[in-house]
C-alpha positions in Angstrom: -1.4 -262.1 86.9 -3.2 -260.2 84.2 -1.2 -257.7 82.0 -2.1 -254.7 80.0 -2.5 -256.9 76.9 -5.1 -259.0 78.7 -7.0 -255.8 79.6 -6.9 -254.6 76.0 -8.2 -258.0 74.8 -11.1 -258.0 77.4 -12.1 -254.5 76.5 -11.7 -254.9 72.8 -9.3 -252.0 72.4 -5.7 -251.5 71.6 -2.9 -251.5 74.2 -2.4 -247.8 73.4 -6.0 -247.0 74.3 -5.6 -248.9 77.6 -2.5 -246.9 78.4 -4.3 -243.6 77.6 -7.1 -244.5 80.0 -4.7 -245.6 82.7 -2.8 -242.4 82.4 -6.1 -240.4 82.4 -5.4 -238.8 79.0 -8.2 -236.8 77.4 -9.6 -237.8 74.0 -10.9 -241.2 75.1 -14.7 -241.7 74.7 -16.6 -242.2 77.9 -18.0 -245.5 76.7 -14.5 -246.8 75.8 -13.1 -245.6 79.2 -15.9 -247.4 81.0 -15.1 -250.7 79.1 -11.4 -250.4 79.9 -12.0 -249.7 83.6 -14.5 -252.6 83.8 -11.8 -254.9 82.3 -9.3 -253.6 84.8 -11.6 -254.4 87.7 -12.6 -257.8 86.4 -9.0 -258.9 85.8 -7.8 -257.3 89.0 -5.1 -255.6 86.9 -2.9 -253.1 88.7 -0.6 -250.7 87.0 3.1 -251.0 87.9 3.2 -248.7 90.9 6.9 -249.0 91.2 7.3 -247.6 87.8 5.0 -244.8 88.7 7.1 -243.9 91.7 10.2 -243.8 89.6 8.9 -241.4 87.0 10.9 -238.2 86.6 8.2 -235.7 85.9 6.9 -235.3 89.5 5.4 -231.9 90.1 5.9 -231.8 93.9 2.2 -230.8 94.0 -0.7 -232.4 95.9 -4.4 -232.0 95.2 -6.9 -231.4 98.1 -10.6 -231.6 97.4 -12.7 -230.5 100.4 -16.4 -230.7 100.8 -17.2 -227.1 101.6 -14.6 -224.3 101.9 -17.1 -222.1 103.8 -17.3 -224.7 106.6 -14.7 -223.5 109.2 -13.7 -227.2 109.9 -12.6 -227.6 106.3 -11.0 -224.2 106.2 -8.8 -225.1 109.2 -8.1 -228.5 107.7 -7.0 -227.0 104.4 -4.6 -224.6 106.3 -3.2 -227.6 108.2 -2.7 -229.6 105.0 -0.9 -226.6 103.3 1.4 -226.1 106.3 2.3 -229.8 106.5 2.8 -230.1 102.7 5.0 -227.0 102.6 7.2 -228.5 105.3 7.7 -231.5 103.1 8.5 -229.5 100.0 5.1 -229.8 98.3 2.6 -227.3 97.1 -1.2 -227.8 97.3 -4.0 -227.1 94.8 -7.4 -226.9 96.5 -10.8 -227.7 94.9 -14.0 -226.9 96.7 -16.8 -229.4 96.1 -19.5 -227.3 97.8 -21.1 -230.6 99.0 -21.8 -231.4 95.3 -20.7 -234.8 93.9 -20.5 -233.5 90.3 -18.3 -230.6 91.3 -16.1 -232.9 93.4 -15.6 -235.2 90.4 -14.8 -232.3 88.2 -12.1 -231.1 90.6 -10.7 -234.6 90.8 -10.3 -235.0 87.1 -9.0 -231.5 86.7 -6.3 -232.1 89.3 -5.3 -235.4 87.7 -5.0 -233.6 84.4 -2.6 -231.2 86.0 -0.3 -234.2 86.9 -0.5 -233.8 90.7 1.6 -236.4 92.5 -1.2 -237.4 94.9 -4.7 -236.6 96.0 -6.3 -235.8 99.4 -10.1 -236.0 99.4 -12.9 -235.5 101.9 -15.6 -237.1 99.8 -18.9 -235.3 99.2 -22.3 -237.1 99.7 -22.8 -240.1 97.3 -20.7 -242.4 95.2 -18.0 -241.0 93.0 -17.0 -242.4 89.6 -13.9 -240.2 89.4 -12.6 -241.4 92.8 -13.2 -245.0 91.9 -11.4 -244.5 88.6 -8.5 -242.9 90.4 -8.3 -245.8 92.8 -8.3 -248.4 90.0 -5.6 -246.4 88.2 -3.4 -246.6 91.3 -3.3 -242.8 91.9 -1.7 -242.1 95.4 -4.8 -241.1 97.4 -5.8 -240.6 101.0 -9.3 -239.9 102.4 -9.5 -237.4 105.3 -12.5 -237.1 107.7 -15.0 -238.8 105.3 -14.7 -241.9 103.2 -16.4 -244.1 100.6 -17.6 -247.5 101.6 -15.9 -250.3 99.6 -12.8 -248.4 98.5 -9.6 -249.6 100.0 -8.0 -246.2 100.4 -6.1 -245.1 103.5 -8.3 -243.0 105.8 -7.3 -240.3 108.3 -10.2 -239.5 110.6 -11.3 -238.8 114.1 -13.7 -241.3 115.8 -16.5 -239.1 117.2 -18.6 -241.9 118.6 -17.3 -241.8 122.2 -17.6 -238.0 122.3 -21.2 -238.3 121.1 -21.9 -240.8 123.9 -20.3 -238.3 126.3 -22.5 -235.5 125.0 -25.7 -237.5 125.5 -24.6 -238.4 129.1 -23.9 -234.7 129.7 -27.3 -233.7 128.4 -29.0 -236.4 130.5 -27.2 -235.3 133.6 -28.4 -231.8 133.0 -32.0 -233.0 133.0 -32.7 -233.1 129.3 -35.1 -235.9 128.1 -36.3 -234.7 124.7 -33.2 -234.8 122.6 -33.3 -234.1 118.8 -30.6 -234.4 116.2 -30.0 -232.6 112.8 -28.2 -235.0 110.5 -26.0 -234.5 107.4 -26.7 -235.9 103.9 -28.2 -239.3 103.8 -25.1 -241.0 102.2 -22.5 -239.1 104.3 -20.4 -241.6 106.3 -19.6 -239.2 109.0 -23.2 -238.1 109.5 -24.5 -241.7 109.6 -21.9 -242.6 112.2 -22.9 -239.7 114.4 -26.6 -240.5 114.1 -26.0 -244.1 115.0 -23.9 -243.1 118.0 -26.5 -240.6 119.2 -29.3 -243.2 118.9 -27.3 -245.8 120.7 -26.4 -243.4 123.5 -30.0 -242.4 124.0 -31.0 -246.1 124.3 -28.4 -246.5 127.1 -30.3 -243.9 129.1 -33.7 -245.3 128.2 -34.6 -242.4 125.9 -36.4 -242.7 122.5 -35.5 -240.9 119.3 -38.8 -240.2 117.6 -38.8 -239.6 113.8 -40.1 -236.1 114.6 -36.9 -235.4 116.5 -34.6 -236.3 113.5 -34.0 -233.3 111.2 -32.7 -234.0 107.8 -29.9 -231.6 107.0 -27.0 -231.3 104.5 -24.2 -229.7 106.5 -25.3 -226.3 105.3 -26.7 -223.4 107.4 -30.1 -223.2 105.7 -30.8 -226.9 106.5 -30.2 -226.3 110.2 -32.5 -223.3 110.2 -35.2 -225.3 108.4 -34.9 -228.3 110.8 -35.2 -226.1 113.8 -38.3 -224.5 112.4 -39.9 -227.9 112.0 -38.9 -228.9 115.6 -40.6 -225.8 117.0 -43.7 -226.4 115.1 -44.2 -229.6 117.0 -46.8 -229.8 119.9 -43.9 -230.8 122.2 -40.6 -229.4 120.8 -37.2 -230.9 121.9 -35.5 -229.4 124.9 -32.0 -230.0 123.4 -30.8 -230.0 119.8 -27.6 -231.7 118.6 -26.4 -230.4 115.2 -24.0 -232.8 113.5 -21.9 -230.0 112.1 -21.2 -226.4 113.0 -22.9 -224.6 110.1 -26.2 -226.4 110.9 -25.8 -225.2 114.5 -25.5 -221.7 113.1 -28.8 -222.2 111.3 -30.4 -223.3 114.5 -29.2 -220.1 116.2 -30.6 -218.0 113.4 -34.1 -219.7 113.7 -34.1 -219.3 117.5 -33.3 -215.6 117.1 -36.1 -215.2 114.6 -38.5 -216.8 117.1 -37.2 -214.8 120.0 -36.1 -218.0 121.8 -33.0 -218.1 124.0 -30.2 -220.6 124.5 -30.3 -222.4 126.9 -33.3 -221.0 128.7 -35.8 -222.1 126.0 -33.7 -224.9 124.3 -30.2 -226.2 124.7 -27.9 -226.5 121.7 -24.7 -228.6 121.0 -22.7 -229.1 117.9 -20.2 -231.4 116.3 -17.0 -229.7 115.1 -15.9 -227.0 117.5 -14.8 -223.8 115.9 -13.2 -220.6 117.4 -16.3 -218.4 117.2 -18.3 -220.9 119.4 -16.3 -219.4 122.3 -17.6 -215.9 121.5 -21.3 -216.5 121.2 -23.7 -215.8 124.1 -23.7 -218.3 125.6 -20.6 -220.2 124.3 -21.6 -223.3 122.5 -21.0 -226.8 123.9 -19.3 -228.8 121.1 -17.4 -231.9 120.1 -13.9 -231.0 118.8 -11.8 -232.8 116.3 -8.0 -232.6 116.2 -8.2 -230.7 112.9 -4.6 -229.7 112.7 -3.3 -233.2 113.4 -5.8 -234.6 110.9 -4.3 -232.4 108.2 -0.7 -233.3 109.2 -1.3 -237.0 109.4 -3.1 -237.0 106.1 -0.2 -235.3 104.3 2.3 -237.7 105.9 0.3 -240.7 104.7 -0.1 -239.3 101.2 3.6 -238.3 100.8 4.5 -241.8 101.9 2.5 -243.2 99.0 3.8 -240.7 96.6 7.4 -241.5 97.5 6.9 -245.3 97.2 6.3 -246.2 100.8 3.3 -247.9 102.3 0.6 -246.0 104.3 -2.2 -247.2 106.5 -5.3 -245.6 108.0 -5.1 -243.4 111.1 -7.9 -242.9 113.7 -7.6 -240.1 116.1 -10.1 -239.1 118.9 -12.7 -236.3 119.1 -13.7 -235.0 122.5 -16.5 -233.1 124.2 -16.0 -229.5 125.3 -18.8 -228.5 127.7 -19.5 -224.8 127.8 -22.8 -223.0 128.6 -25.3 -223.7 125.8 -26.9 -226.7 127.5 -27.8 -225.3 130.8 -24.5 -225.9 132.5 -24.7 -222.6 134.5 -28.2 -223.5 135.7 -26.9 -226.8 137.1 -24.1 -225.0 138.9 -26.6 -222.6 140.6 -28.7 -225.6 141.7 
């Protein structure tokens, strides 16, 4: 098994420099840091995690980096994380990535500089140098909701694929045949999973998914509005729209109001990630709900296990469909 001296020799630096990189100290040039981390990866070197767990300067503080604090799903998730952490004697420092990879990595490095004991992350779109560095350094870390392919990090998430399948079956039963979807960022693991599930469910019912019925979004309100605008410029617009997050569903509603169109009389609307105000729209929005509070609690439990020297595995919960009145459910009842 490779040791720290082997890493130093491979990278062409001193043992002290390797130690500074592994402990994420400032003052190390980026080129040097990259050489050390490459050597760590090539030699499969792992810091002594037992020694880490026995350190005496623990801060009883966890870091949480979420993708968008304005997204009600992440607001509720952050609240659940804080509540669960407080119950275990930890405080939480929150960083908002605003769906920007560079801002996410800035928050990750800042939190590590503050000597947090562990890190919870819902990764933003794209690969992350900072998170890969943290993983190589053995920082206790758990992904929640989203993940990065190829990183062996415990993940706490809800599997939404069965619920998406239920949604498509629900729409089909209501008579909808022209179904469109608004996706999240191209590299988003959750968005890609939802799109694949939607396409697969359509095939089960013999329905196509034309490129024109795929709206590229970014989990932000404006992208939902723009996708809906493109849909309704088509010669044959969709009769039902599935927004893969709640903010994009809000954007669709804004575009419909601008055009004087009504839900569900002119077009049906469903969303992934149920939120409280969906109950209070007219009509209430049909949505797929995730167990947000349990996600937060289970993520904190997994992270504190790692921080306190225990093992932790991934956790998969279930999302479920909540049928309300935005897809023509009342019309079917009257028929």
